[in-house]
C-alpha positions in Angstrom: 113.6 -175.0 -44.2 111.5 -177.6 -42.5 107.7 -178.0 -42.6 107.4 -177.0 -38.8 109.5 -173.8 -39.5 107.5 -172.8 -42.3 104.1 -173.5 -40.4 105.3 -171.4 -37.7 106.5 -168.6 -40.0 103.1 -168.9 -41.7 101.1 -168.6 -38.5 103.2 -165.6 -37.2 102.5 -163.9 -40.6 98.7 -164.5 -40.3 98.6 -163.5 -36.7 100.4 -160.3 -37.3 98.2 -159.2 -40.4 95.2 -159.8 -38.1 96.4 -157.9 -35.2 97.4 -154.9 -37.6 94.0 -155.1 -39.1 92.2 -155.1 -35.8 94.4 -151.9 -34.6 93.7 -150.1 -37.6 90.0 -150.9 -37.5 90.0 -149.8 -34.0 91.8 -146.5 -34.7 89.1 -146.0 -37.6 91.6 -145.4 -40.2 94.7 -146.6 -42.3 98.5 -146.3 -40.9 101.0 -145.2 -42.9 102.9 -148.1 -44.7 106.2 -147.5 -42.7 104.1 -148.0 -39.6 102.4 -151.1 -40.7 105.6 -152.6 -41.9 107.1 -152.2 -38.4 104.3 -153.4 -36.4 103.9 -156.4 -38.7 107.7 -157.1 -38.0 107.5 -156.6 -34.5 104.5 -158.7 -34.1 105.7 -161.5 -36.1 109.2 -161.6 -34.3 107.2 -161.6 -30.6 105.0 -164.5 -31.8 107.7 -166.6 -33.1 109.7 -166.1 -30.0 106.7 -167.1 -27.8 105.6 -170.1 -30.1 108.7 -171.5 -31.4 109.6 -175.1 -30.9 112.0 -174.4 -28.1 109.1 -172.8 -25.9 106.6 -175.8 -27.0 109.1 -178.3 -25.6 109.7 -176.2 -22.4 105.9 -176.0 -22.0 105.6 -179.6 -22.3 108.4 -180.3 -19.8 106.8 -178.0 -17.3 103.6 -179.6 -17.8 105.0 -183.0 -16.9 107.2 -181.7 -14.4 103.9 -180.2 -12.3 101.8 -183.3 -12.9 104.4 -185.3 -11.2 104.5 -182.9 -8.2 100.7 -182.7 -8.0 100.6 -186.4 -8.4 103.3 -187.1 -5.4 101.7 -184.4 -3.3 98.2 -186.1 -3.3 
């Protein structure tokens, strides 16, 4: 695995743990372990889907195209 992939995985795991901790705190109690596992997995996959290298590259291209269009319209 590349360093970038490992970093994205680490960020996803950290973000999912933080999300579940805030969710449990909001409920005022602990969730069953099976529910926590499912929530961690779902949040992690959603995070990776929205924060992958492909999404980052697409955002950069979109920003460049938008900037060009704005420059041309001025």
